[in-house]
N, C-alpha and C positions, 0 to 999 in steps of 0.2 A: 501493499497500499503505498503511494508515495505521499512526501511530506505535504503534498497542500492540501490534498485529501481528510489530512488527518487533521489541518489546522480547520475545513469546514464544517468538520462532526463535532467542533472543540464548538468552536462561534456560534454550534445552530445548538447546543446544548446547552451553554449559558444564557440564550436566546429563550432557550424554556423555560429556563427556572427562570428566567424577566417577570417572563409571563403568567406564575402559575403564584398563588401566594401560600404563601407557608402553613405551615398545620397553627389551630392554635393553637395560643402559648409562648412561640414559634417568636421568639427574636436574635437577631444577631450581632456580636459581638461590636461596638462603635471601634469602626476600623483607625488609629493615631496618625495615619497617613492620607486619608481622607478628611479626617479632620485638619490635618495641619494645612492638604493640596488643593483641599475642595473651594468651586468658586460657592466667593461671596455676593450675600444679595443685602446689602442694607445694611444697618445700624439697630444695633440694643439696647435699650437707654435701663437702667435696672435703678430701681431703691436700694439699698443697701440697707443689713441692719441696722448701721452702724445712723443712717441716716441720711444719710449723704449721696449721692449722683456719680455713676459711674457709666462707661460706656465701654461695649465691645461686639462685634461679634459672632457670627453660627458658630464658628469654632472655639468661641473663651477660651482665643491662645491672647489677647489683644488685646485685653483689659485698661481703658485709665480714666482715673480719678476725675472727673470735672470739677468738683468741691471737696471739699477738707476741713470745711469746720464747722457742723453739726456737731451737737452736746453742749452741755454748758457753757453759756456767755454773757456778758456783761449785761445784757440788755434780755436776757433768758434761754432757757435747751432751744436750741433749736435740728428742726429740722426739714428737708423735703421730700413733697410726698405727694403725691401725681401725678406726672411727667407729662405734653403730648408734643408731640412731635408737628409741627408746621406743616403745609398742605408740601414743600420742596427736599422736606427732612431734611431742612439745611440750619434748620433753630430748635430749641426745647421750651416751651413755656410748662413752669413750674409753683407751687403753689411753697412760697419756705414758709415754715409758721416756726415765731418762737411765743414758747411756753411758757408764762408765769402768774400772777395772781391772775391779771389776765390775758387768750391767748391777742396773742399778734399776724395779722393775717398775712402778710408780700406773694405777689404774684409778680415772677422772674420772669424776661425775659433770657435767652440763654447763644448767644450765638456761637456757631458752631467751629470756628475756620481749620484751615488741617495742619499742623502742625504746631500749631499755637494756644493753648491757655480761652478756655471760653470767653467770652466778653457778657458783662452783665448788665439790664436795664431794668428797671421798676416799673409795672404800669400801673401798678394798685393795690392801695393798702387800707383792712379796718381792721375793725376789734371783733371779737366776741364770737363768732364764729369758727368751725371744722370746717375743710373742705372736704368738701363731697366730686369732685369733680375741674375738669378744664379742658377746651376743647379748641380749634382755631376756628372763626368764624369765615377766614379770608388771609390775605397777607397779610392784613394793616387790626386787623380784628380779631380780640379773646370773649370769649364767656366763660363763666366763674360763678358756680355748684354752691353754696357753701351751704351747713346746717348749724342754725341751734336748738339744744336740745336732742335727745333721746326718744327712743321706739316708738310708740305709736304718732306720738303728740311731738314729734320734729318738724320744728318749722324750719325751709327753706327760706333762700332769696337768692335772687338769678340776676347777674351782670353782665354791662356787656363793656369792654373793656377796651379800647384803643393805646393806640402808641402816644400820641399825645395827648392829653387831656386828663381828668381823673375819672374812674368807676362809674355808672351809671346803673341804678336800680330798673331793670325792666319790672321783675313782680313780684311776689312773694307771697308764703301761700305754708299748708299746714295741713299736709304736706303735698308737695309739688313739685310736679315733674314738665318738661316739654319734648318737641321732635322743633330741629330746627333744617326749612326749607331753604336751600340756598340759592332754589332757583329764582323762587319771589321773594326770597329774606324777607323773609316770614315764618312767625317761631307758633308752635300751637302753647297753649297751655293746658294745665289737664291742676288744676286748684280745690284744697280744700276735699278735695276727695267726691266732690258733687261737680264740677264746671269745668266744659272743654269752652276753651276762647282762643283767639288768634286776634295775635297781633305782630302787626309790620315793624322795622325797624324803624323806617320814617315816621310814627305819626304814632301819638302819647295813649290815641284809643283803643282799645279793647274789642274786639267781634266777638258773641257770647252764640257757641254755638248748640252749647245743652244748660242745662239746668237740673238734671238727671245720672250724672256718669253712673258704668258698673264699677265694677272691682278690677282694677288695672293701673297700674301704673302711669307709664308715658303712650301717648301718641306715636304714632309712626308716617311721616309723610313718605311719599313715594321717592326713588330715588330720580326719577326729570320731573317731580313736583304734582304733576299732577293726580296725586291720590294723598290721602289719607283716614287711615285707617286710628282705629278706637269703639270704645264700647260703651254703648248705652244700656240703665236698667226699665226693661218693660215687665211687672209686675216685679212675681218673682223669679225671675231669670234672666242673665245677662244678653243680652246682642252685639256684636262684633259685625261694628259697620264698615265698608267700605266706600269710602263719599269723593266722589267725582270735585273736583274745582273748576271744572274750564271744559268742556257746558256742566251744571252742578246735575248730578246725579246719584245715586244713592246701594247701595246694594250690600245682603245681609246675606254676611259668611258664613253666618254657621249662631245656635242659642247656645249658652253653657248655661250650670250651673258651677258657682264659686266665681273664683276670678283666673283669669287671662295676663299671659306673655307675649310678643310675637316679636316681629325685625322683619324685616324684608331680606331680596338675597341683590347683590348688585345692578341687575341686569332688571329686575324686576320682576320677575315673572311668580315666585313667589314668596309665599308668607309662613314667616317659621315659626311654629305655636307650642307654648306652654302650659294647659288651661288643668289649674289644681281648684280639686273641690271646696276649699275652704279659701275663704277674704284672705286670709293675714298673707303678708310679706314674707323672706323675698315667695315667689313663685313657684312650684314641686308638683312635678308631673307628667302625664304621659305627657310623647313630644308626638307631633302632626305637620306636613307640610300640607299647601294651600295651595291648588290650581291656577293663581289667575285669571288666565285663558279659558281656561274650560272649569272650572266649578267647582274641579275636583278636590276632595278633600280624603290624603294619605296617610293611613298612621304609623309612623316610624318605630317610636317604638312604647309599649304598656307602661313600664315599667316608670321606676320617679326622675325624673328630669330636674337638675335645678336653673342651666345659661345653658346659651347657645353661639355661637359665631360668624358669621360665612363666611367665606372664602372672598377674594381679592377677586373675583372673574364669574362668583358664583355660580360653582361648580360641586363645591362640595362642606357643606357644612360641619361645622365641629358643636359636638353639645355634649354636657357633664352629667355623668348618672349616677345615681344619690345608691350606694352602694347601704352605707353604713351611718347612722346619726347616733352623737353623743349629748343629751342635753346638757349635763355638770358638768363639760369638758366645755361644749360648747365645735367641736372639731367633727369636721366627716370628711368621712373618704367615701372621693371621685373616682369616677373612668372615665376615661374621653374619649369620647365614641367619632370619626369620621362615617358622615353618611353622603353618597356618591346621588342628591335626585336624577330624576322619579323612584329610583330602586330603595327598595326598604332593610340590604342587608348595610352592616356597618362593622368598619374595623377596629378593635376594639383596643389604640395604644401605651393604657397601663392605667393603676390602678394608684394615687398617690391623697397624701392626707395634705390642703389646698393651703397655705398660709394668712394668716388675719386679711392679711391687706388685700389678697387675690380674692378670698373670699368673698370681701365687699363688694371688689368689680362682678364680681360673677348674681351675687345676688339682685343686682342692679344691671343686672347685662341689656337690656331697653333701654337704657338712658348710658352704656357705652358701646354702643353696640358700632357708632356713626365716627369715634372718636378716639378709640384704644383697640390698634392692632397685635391679634395676639400669632394670625398669621405671618408668616415672611414674606414677603414682596412677588416671590415666585412660588406660592404658594403650596411649596414644600416641603415644610415645617411648623409649628403650633411652641407657642409654649407654654411653660406653666411655671408658677411657684412652690414647689413642695418643702412642705416640713419634713424631716429625717428623723433616723432612728436616735440617733445624737440629741436632737435640740436644736440642731441647727435648721436653717434653711436655706434652702436652696432652687438654682436658673435653671430649666431645662428647655430645650427644646427635644422638642418628637415629633418622627418625620411620620408623612402620613401612610406613606406605606405599613407602614405599622413592620414592617418586617427589623429593624435597627431598634437595641436596644436607648432606652433614651441618655441622652447626651448633661453632663452636663454640666454648664456655663460657667456656675461659680457661686457666690455666696450671694443672697440676696431676697428681698419679701416680694417684689413687687418688678414686673419686665415690659414691656411694649416694643415693637417694632417702628422700627420707620418706612412711610411710605412708598420707598425706592430706595 
């Protein structure tokens, strides 16, 4: 047999192995050479357990400290929380929190020039509130969501920040959730667990659309800005509405009892849904897929799910199934799973105990969906933050094929991938 023919057989076998799924639970060890030489896509910002920010890539071999001043200071104990990437992936916005008798919150912009320490700029300062979320509205403005109080009676404030000028309070509520429509520059606000309102940023008045909303948190604009999804109470049941803005139309997606949370796919074809038989937060329950074009509803998982995040191309869905919960410690055991709609099969990527910071993001996935990316820009990896047996907290990149063991990128309690 000639050498050329042997190489054909070898290549055929390699292709056959690559095309087949591994046995259930089987994962290949992470190859050190692939880690060092593999193609790098985007950058990852990590919130360390010490309160500082770090920058790395999917190899985890190049770690750069972006801040070094977290900890006790003359102003109070400093920590950096909930960073958000700018649309071009060249800047970060982050909450700088100074904890003393009164919490002081600053929103800081970090510009990340190559081979130089980041430059800082303060976008806003206020007192007495805890950070909840940051997101970029565009390259020149930010949205800051912060919290006063805890539990079911937690109050929230929503602010718009510009590079020049002070923060402007857009809305307050107990509770308050929102969705931003960049096409129409309009905010959908869900306040007090009762009101659905629309407010354009260039107007001070709001337009009320409902005063009897059901048990859901954040409304959701479709990616093209044409549709708004929200839930309204009708008698003892909730009804999920799909409302067209131009021209005005309305469609009932389904009727439910309890609570619901949802997120659009980036293409606008699907809505992923978690329905909860209770009305308490966070929403935990079965996972469904709604095809907006056909009106078909597909059950993906009958078990309890806590959160879901779409890939950038809208072809895959990352979901977190709840395996166990310990009410005494507040810890939960989750399983990361990837679906390829509209199919029902899932790939299991691994089970883990999330850090507290990561669990807070998962609990409000419908708010974080459009601002915090767990997916790599090429949709090959997803990020998790996990507690380890020794008590440490680590950031892991999970390959979405399910073939490779989780890759530890370093210490940290929370991490987000840049958009590019």
